[in-house]
C-alpha positions in Angstrom: 0.0 0.0 0.0 2.9 2.4 0.7 4.3 1.7 -2.7 0.9 2.6 -4.3 0.7 5.8 -2.2 4.2 6.9 -3.5 3.1 6.2 -7.1 -0.1 8.2 -6.7 1.9 11.2 -5.3 4.5 10.9 -8.0 2.0 10.7 -10.9 -0.2 13.7 -10.8 -3.2 13.6 -13.2 -2.5 17.2 -14.4 0.1 15.8 -16.8 -2.0 13.2 -18.4 -3.5 15.4 -21.2 0.0 16.0 -22.7 1.0 12.3 -22.2 -2.1 11.1 -24.0 -1.7 13.7 -26.7 1.9 12.6 -27.4 1.0 9.0 -27.5 -1.9 9.7 -29.8 0.5 11.4 -32.3 2.9 8.5 -32.1 0.2 5.9 -32.7 -1.3 8.0 -35.5 2.1 8.1 -37.2 2.1 4.3 -37.7 -0.5 4.6 -40.4 1.6 7.1 -42.5 5.0 5.4 -42.7 4.6 3.7 -46.1 4.8 7.0 -48.0 8.0 8.4 -49.4 10.1 11.1 -47.7 11.7 14.2 -49.2 15.3 13.8 -48.2 17.4 12.5 -51.1 19.0 9.6 -49.2 15.5 8.5 -48.1 13.8 8.2 -51.6 16.8 6.9 -53.5 18.6 3.5 -53.1 22.4 3.6 -52.6 22.8 2.4 -56.2 20.6 5.1 -57.5 22.6 7.7 -55.5 25.9 6.4 -56.9 24.5 6.5 -60.4 23.2 10.0 -60.3 26.3 11.3 -58.5 28.4 9.9 -61.3 26.6 12.1 -63.8 28.0 15.5 -64.6 26.3 18.5 -62.9 24.1 20.8 -65.0 25.9 23.8 -66.4 23.9 26.0 -64.0 26.0 24.6 -61.1 29.3 24.6 -62.9 29.7 27.6 -65.1 28.9 31.3 -64.4 25.9 32.5 -66.5 23.4 35.2 -66.6 20.8 32.9 -65.1 22.7 31.8 -62.0 24.0 35.3 -61.5 20.6 36.8 -61.5 19.1 34.1 -59.3 22.0 34.6 -56.8 21.6 38.4 -56.8 17.9 37.9 -56.2 18.6 35.6 -53.3 21.1 38.0 -51.8 18.6 40.9 -52.2 15.8 39.0 -50.5 18.0 38.0 -47.5 19.4 41.6 -47.2 15.9 43.1 -47.4 14.6 40.6 -44.8 17.4 41.5 -42.4 16.9 45.2 -42.8 13.2 45.1 -42.4 13.5 42.8 -39.4 15.5 45.3 -37.5 12.9 48.1 -37.8 11.0 48.9 -34.7 7.7 49.1 -36.7 8.0 45.4 -37.6 9.0 44.3 -34.1 6.0 46.1 -32.7 3.5 45.0 -35.4 0.3 43.3 -34.4 0.8 43.6 -30.6 -2.3 41.7 -29.8 -1.3 38.7 -31.9 2.3 38.8 -30.5 0.9 38.8 -27.0 -1.4 35.9 -27.7 1.6 34.0 -29.1 3.7 34.9 -26.1 1.0 33.2 -23.9 1.5 30.0 -25.9 5.3 30.0 -25.4 5.1 27.7 -22.3 3.9 25.0 -24.6 7.0 25.2 -26.8 8.9 22.5 -24.9 5.9 20.2 -25.3 6.0 20.6 -29.1 9.7 20.0 -29.2 9.8 16.9 -27.1 6.8 15.4 -28.9 8.5 16.0 -32.2 11.8 14.6 -30.9 10.1 11.7 -29.2 8.1 10.6 -32.2 11.2 10.8 -34.4 13.2 8.6 -32.0 10.4 6.1 -31.6 10.0 5.7 -35.4 13.8 5.3 -35.8 14.1 2.8 -33.0 11.4 0.4 -34.3 12.1 0.8 -38.0 8.9 2.8 -38.7 10.5 5.2 -41.1 12.4 3.0 -43.6 14.2 4.4 -46.6 13.1 3.4 -50.1 13.6 -0.3 -50.7 13.5 -1.2 -47.0 10.4 -2.7 -45.3 8.6 -1.6 -42.2 10.2 -2.9 -39.0 13.0 -4.4 -41.1 15.8 -2.2 -39.8 16.3 0.0 -36.8 17.9 3.3 -37.6 19.7 6.1 -35.8 17.4 9.2 -36.1 17.0 9.0 -39.9 15.9 6.4 -42.4 19.2 6.1 -44.2 21.3 5.6 -41.0 20.5 1.9 -40.6 22.3 0.4 -37.6 22.6 -3.0 -39.4 25.0 -1.3 -41.9 27.7 -0.8 -39.2 30.6 -3.2 -39.1 29.9 -4.1 -35.5 26.6 -5.0 -33.9 25.2 -1.8 -32.3 21.5 -2.4 -32.8 21.1 -2.2 -29.0 21.3 1.6 -29.6 17.7 1.4 -30.8 16.7 0.6 -27.2 18.4 3.8 -26.0 16.4 5.7 -28.7 13.2 4.0 -27.5 13.9 4.9 -23.9 14.5 8.5 -24.8 11.3 8.5 -26.9 9.1 7.2 -24.0 10.5 9.7 -21.5 10.1 12.6 -23.9 6.5 11.6 -24.7 5.7 11.3 -21.1 7.6 14.4 -20.1 9.6 12.8 -17.3 13.4 12.9 -16.9 13.4 15.2 -20.0 16.8 16.7 -19.3 18.4 13.2 -18.9 16.8 12.1 -22.1 18.1 15.3 -23.8 21.6 14.4 -22.7 21.2 10.9 -24.0 20.0 12.2 -27.4 23.0 14.5 -27.6 25.3 11.6 -26.8 23.6 9.5 -29.6 24.0 12.5 -32.0 27.8 12.7 -31.3 28.1 8.9 -31.5 26.3 9.0 -34.8 28.9 11.4 -36.2 31.6 9.0 -35.1 29.9 5.9 -36.6 28.3 7.3 -39.8 30.5 10.2 -40.5 29.5 12.1 -43.6 25.9 10.7 -43.7 25.2 11.9 -40.1 26.2 15.5 -41.0 22.9 16.0 -42.8 21.0 15.6 -39.5 23.4 16.4 -36.6 22.5 20.1 -36.2 18.7 19.6 -36.4 18.8 16.6 -34.0 20.9 18.6 -31.6 18.6 21.6 -31.6 15.8 19.8 -29.8 17.7 18.4 -26.8 19.8 21.5 -26.4 16.5 23.5 -26.2 15.0 21.0 -23.7 18.2 21.1 -21.5 17.4 24.7 -20.9 13.6 24.6 -20.7 12.9 21.2 -19.2 9.6 19.4 -20.0 7.3 22.4 -20.0 3.6 22.1 -19.9 1.5 18.9 -20.3 4.1 16.6 -18.7 3.9 14.1 -15.9 5.5 15.6 -12.7 8.7 14.3 -11.4 8.5 11.8 -8.5 8.3 13.8 -5.2 11.5 12.4 -4.0 13.3 14.0 -6.9 11.5 17.3 -7.1 14.0 19.0 -4.8 16.8 18.3 -7.4 17.3 21.4 -9.6 19.6 21.0 -12.6 22.1 23.8 -13.2 20.3 24.7 -16.5 16.9 25.0 -14.9 17.4 28.7 -14.0 18.4 29.8 -17.5 16.2 31.9 -19.7 14.1 30.0 -22.4 15.4 32.6 -24.8 18.9 31.0 -24.4 17.5 27.6 -25.4 15.9 29.2 -28.4 19.1 30.8 -29.4 21.1 27.5 -29.2 18.3 25.7 -31.2 18.1 28.2 -34.0 21.9 28.4 -34.4 22.2 24.6 -34.5 19.2 24.2 -36.9 20.2 27.2 -39.0 23.8 26.0 -39.6 22.4 22.5 -40.5 20.1 24.2 -43.1 23.0 26.0 -44.6 25.0 22.8 -44.8 22.1 20.9 -46.5 21.6 23.7 -49.0 25.2 23.8 -50.1 26.1 20.1 -49.8 22.9 18.5 -51.2 21.2 21.1 -53.3 24.4 22.5 -54.9 27.4 20.2 -54.7 25.2 17.1 -55.2 22.4 18.7 -57.2 21.9 15.6 -59.2 20.4 13.8 -56.2 17.6 16.4 -56.1 17.2 16.1 -59.8 16.7 12.4 -59.3 13.7 12.6 -57.0 12.2 15.4 -59.0 12.3 13.2 -62.1 11.3 10.0 -60.3 8.4 11.6 -58.4 7.3 14.0 -61.1 7.6 17.0 -58.7 5.7 20.1 -59.8 8.4 22.7 -60.6 6.2 25.7 -61.4 7.2 25.6 -65.0 10.9 25.8 -64.3 13.5 23.5 -65.7 14.5 20.9 -63.1 18.0 22.3 -62.8 16.7 25.9 -62.2 14.2 24.5 -59.6 17.0 22.8 -57.7 19.1 25.9 -57.8 16.2 27.8 -56.3 15.9 25.1 -53.7 19.6 25.6 -52.9 19.0 29.3 -52.4 15.9 28.9 -50.3 17.4 26.4 -48.0 20.6 28.3 -47.6 18.8 31.6 -47.1 16.5 30.1 -44.5 19.6 28.9 -42.5 21.2 32.3 -42.7 18.0 34.0 -41.5 17.6 31.4 -38.7 21.1 32.0 -37.5 20.5 35.8 -37.6 17.2 35.4 -35.7 15.5 37.8 -38.0 11.6 37.8 -38.0 11.6 34.2 -36.7 7.9 34.0 -36.5 7.4 34.9 -40.1 10.3 32.6 -41.1 8.6 29.7 -39.3 5.4 30.2 -41.3 7.4 30.3 -44.6 9.3 27.2 -43.8 6.2 25.3 -42.7 4.5 26.2 -46.0 7.6 25.0 -47.9 7.6 21.7 -46.0 3.9 21.2 -46.6 4.4 21.8 -50.3 7.2 19.3 -50.5 5.1 16.8 -48.6 2.3 17.2 -51.0 4.5 17.2 -54.1 6.4 14.0 -53.1 3.4 12.3 -51.6 5.4 12.0 -48.4 4.6 11.2 -44.8 3.4 14.2 -42.8 5.4 12.8 -39.9 8.7 12.6 -41.8 10.0 16.0 -40.5 8.1 16.1 -37.2 11.2 17.2 -35.3 11.4 20.2 -37.6 7.7 21.0 -37.0 8.2 21.0 -33.3 11.1 23.4 -33.5 9.2 25.6 -35.9 6.3 25.8 -33.4 8.8 27.0 -30.8 10.2 29.6 -33.2 6.6 30.8 -34.0 5.2 31.2 -30.5 8.3 32.1 -28.5 9.6 35.7 -29.0 13.1 35.5 -30.4 15.9 37.6 -28.9 19.1 38.7 -30.5 22.3 36.9 -29.3 23.6 40.1 -27.5 20.3 40.4 -25.5 20.3 36.7 -24.6 24.0 36.9 -23.5 23.3 39.9 -21.4 20.4 38.1 -19.7 22.5 35.0 -19.1 25.3 37.1 -17.5 22.7 38.7 -15.2 21.3 35.3 -14.2 24.8 34.0 -13.5 25.6 37.1 -11.4 22.4 36.8 -9.5 22.9 33.1 -8.8 26.5 33.8 -7.6 25.3 36.6 -5.3 22.5 34.4 -3.9 25.0 31.6 -3.2 27.4 34.0 -1.5 24.7 35.3 0.8 
């Protein structure tokens, strides 16, 4: 009876709506896993990737011409205009009622991030997001469909159980910071094991746990057992804006890398899935469309790193992901970690790095003064 009493105190019913919601999203995702995904390494077999990479790149990516010059100047102009407009006071103070309403939703940002991260890890652990040519439940992966654990020279498929543990704790909202540390360790281990292939995901995967290390579980989470509630991690007193800063830097740099490496240096891979899936290109030649994709992805990363008009950027990126999902007939869950982070960018007011650093210094000084007293 004493054991039951401890369990009842530890598990407060206030957290159950978030738990049930997270589990519902995970279960719903099981019905969507047989569709194709957008990332080049997910929709092409290794043989197809090798074949397309062996082909010469289109002239647009090799030789300077009026077309790639004008497109590049257009991209630079849009990014520059976005940065200039984003620094004006009129834009920052626009629609104060809407911004206040979004600010009230910001406590739910950690919930969105951990649900996105948890569902992604759960799908990877149980082989629910296979790459093209691999069956459901056939191969456990490390965070992404093309990082199959069975490909490694040594047997490390037990890592899938670590992903499953992290997924469950994130969905339930318990031991979230511990799960975040575990995911960061898996991210670093993935770089050591998969090397180049892991670089496509490392920054985006790291953005979620880094954010959660600062914010914790947030709303709609099961409370910690009472015996552990007195333990306060060192990161618990940090401003959520600091977590958002780390997340957007990590995700933005990853976007820049993806744009340059996959849409420019290996543009043929994007040409392949455009041709195979008959993607609508708005009347543009496939090479021109891929060049525009390169600029959009790179520009999005630059703006994310700069933190300029994050809320509007989140809307634009969400629209872009929805279009690609529709065009490629892909799973709506395929980029769920990105959706969770975009929700945080949308509802949480972004601060410049200098302002976040000043707030962090004030918090550290205050904590030091409190400890000295």
